[in-house]
N, C-alpha and C positions, 0 to 999 in steps of 0.2 A: 504494499500499499504505499502511496506516495502522496505527501500532502505539503501545501505551501507552508512555510516556515514562519507565519505570522500568526496573530490571534492567539488562539488556545494553545498553538504548538511552539510559540516563540520561547517560553522557558525550557521545554525539552530541547529545543535547537541548541541555546546557548549552553546547556548543561551537557550535551552530548557530543557536539561537533568536534571537539578537542580530541576525543577518544579514537578517531578514525585516521591516526597516522599523520603523516607529513601534508597530505592534501587536505585533511582536516584543520590543520593550521592554516593553510593558505586560504580556505573557506572561511573560518573565523576571522582572520585578518581582512578579507574582503567585506565581511559584515561590518566590523569595527569601523572601515573606513566609509561605506556607502549607507549602510542601514537598509531598511526595507521602504522608505517612503519616498525616494526620490525618482523611482522608476529607471535607475541606471542598473541595478543589481536584482536578479531573481534567485530567491532561495528555497530549497525544498528538502523536506526530512524523508527519507526511507523508513517505512516502519515494519515490525512483524508484531502484529498485534498492537500493544501499547508500547513496546520497546523500540527505540531508535536503534536501527542497524546501518544507517549511513547518512550523507548528505550531499545535495546537489547545488551547484551555483551555476549561474548564467552571467557572463559579464564581457561586453563587447564581441559578442558571437562565439565565445569559447565557453564550453561547460566544463566544470572541473567536478569529478567524482570522487568520494570518499566514503568507503563502506567496508564492513566486515563480510565473512563468508556467507553469512545468512542472508544477504541482500538477493533478490530476485533478478537474476541477469535478464531474463526475457521481459518482465515487467519494465525493467529500467531501459532496454533497447526499444521498446514500444514507446516509452515516455519521451526518450530523446527525439523519436520521429515526429511525436505529436507537437513539441515544442520548437520544431524547425531546426534541430542540432545540425551543425555541419562539421564541426571539429570538437573533440572532447580530449580530457587528459586525467590522469590518475595513476595510481600503482599498477605495474603491468599485470599482475594477476588478475585485477578486476577489469581492467581495459580488455583482456583476452577473453573473459567470460563475455563481455559484451558484444566483442568483434566476432565471437562464434556466432552469435545470433545475426547481427546485420552484415557480416561478410564485407567489411570495408577495407581500410589498409591501416596498419600501425608502425610506427617507428618508435624506438625505444632507446634510453640512456639510462645512466646510473643514478641512484640515491646514495649520498654519503652522509656520514655523520661524525661529528669530532670524535677522535679516539682516546682522547683524555690520557690516563696514564699509560696507554698503549702506544701513545705517538712517539715518534723519535725524539729525544731530549732536543735536538736543534730545531725542531718545528713546534715546539710548545710555546704558545705566546707570552709575551711579558710585557708590561707596559714600558713605554718608551722613557728614557732616562730625561728628567727635567733639564732645562737650562735656563738661562738669564730671562729670556723672552718667553718661556713657557712653550712655544712653537718652533723649534729649530728647523732650518732648511732640511728637507727629507725626512721629516716626521708627520705621521698622518695627523689629521686634524679633521673636526666637523667641517662640512663643506658650508660655505656662505653662499655661493653663487651657483644656484642650480642649473642655470642656463649653460654655465661652463661645463657642469657635468655632462648634460646632455649633448653638447658639443663633442666632448671627449668619447661618449658612448658611441657617437656616431661615426667618429673618425677611426675609432678601434673596430668596429664592426657595421660594416655597409648594409648587412641584412637588418640590423636594428633600425638603422636611419630609414630604410625603405618601408619598414612596417610601423614605425611609432610616429605618431602625431605629436608634435612638440607641445601644443597647448594641453591637450588631453593628459600627456605625461607629467607636464609641470604642476597643472592642477592637482592631480592625483598625490604626487610625491610631496607637494607643498603641504596638502592637508594632512597626510600621514604624519609628517615631521612634526607639525604644529601639536598634534594630539599624541605624540609619543608612540605612534605606530611603526614609525620606520627611523633609520638612523643612516644618514648618507657621510662617507668619509672621503677625504681627498689626500693626497700628497704632493707636494709642492717642492720643487728644486729650483732656486733663484727666481722665485716669484712666478713660476710656471707650473701648472697643474700637469702632472706627468702620469697620474694613476688614480684610479678611484674604486670604491667598493661600498656596498650598502647592507644592511640588515632591512629587507624590504616586506618581510612578512614575520609576524609574532602572534603566540598565544601565551598562555600562562606558563608553559614549560618549554617551548621550543621558539628558536629564530632560524629563519631561512635567510642564508646570506646569499646575494646574487650581485649583477652589474657590476662585477669585477672587469675593468678595462685598463689597458696602459697604453699612452701615446706610441703608436707604431715607431716612431723615431727614437723612442727611449726604452725598447725592451731588450731584455737579455742583462739586465743590470740588477735583477733582484726585487724591483719595485713591487711586482705583483705578490710576491711571496711575503714581503712586508706588510702589505696591506691584507692579506689572509690572515696574519697573525694578529694585526691591530683588530680586524672585525670580529676574529674569533675570541679575543680578549674582552672585547666591549660586551659581547652576547654572554659570556661567562660571567662577567661583573654584573650583569642583569639577573643572574640567576637562571638564564635560558641554555638550553643544550642546542649548539649550533648544528645546523644542516644544510647540505646542498643539493639541488637538482642540476646535474650536468647536462649541457646542451648535446654533447656528444661523447663518445667513449674515451677519445684521444686526451681530452682534458683530466680525466679522472686520475691519469698517473701524476699529474702536477698536483692535485688536491691530496693524493695519498702521501705525496712527499711533504705537504704542510700539514699532516698529521691526522688527515680524515681516513675513514674506511668505509668499505662498500657496505650499505645497509639496503640493498635491493635495487629494483629496476623500476623505471616509471615509463609510461608510453603516451604518445598523443596518436589520436584516431581520427580517420576521416569517415564521414557518415555520407553514403550515396542515397540518393532519391530512390533508388531501386532496391535497397538493401532489404527492406521488408516488404 
């Protein structure tokens, strides 16, 4: 059974969504950012009787799925068709169950989480040493100019530039920062921003790091590794467990070197009109 996560179901949604893994964290963060009243975000609960077994969000045309093994894949696939879904994302096991019904296409990559004590000693984050002005050249700090962050993200990843509207990105990230829902960091060298990273999604126990980018002209100098350590340290300081969703398998080796370990797979799926 699937119900809109408002009204009588709102309390159950808030109490349950964080239990459904890393994508539950993402859905909860979307809820904290947009709520249910402005028409930007749609949220639903997956129910088994009166028990929540999953959650679904729809934002900017992408559906995010988070559920346990009790979720009905046939019902979920039919629901996606009914709401006009064209793409969806979630943990691979759940996406594979849905894809077996809709016969679309899946592409997958890795989920990683901070390895804590198992991380190599040189990968464990530590606070930067202070100096006279508090923010020495080459030290990560909170971003002041989000426009400059967006420009760096575009320069580092042309695919990001092609798919991301500046005004929409700036509006969302600004709102999240004002309300403590995201933290964006930069690293400057000689007053030039050379690298960035952020904590873009949070719930009560997890933080999802994303948006790691280094100026193409400044790569190979250890800046990305330093930013990973800084963002990991910032998440831990907030009492949150750091997690990552890699965009492709090749990036996972870098993240493992930064102290992260494999925690599963996630997938993006395409929904064809003729699937059902």
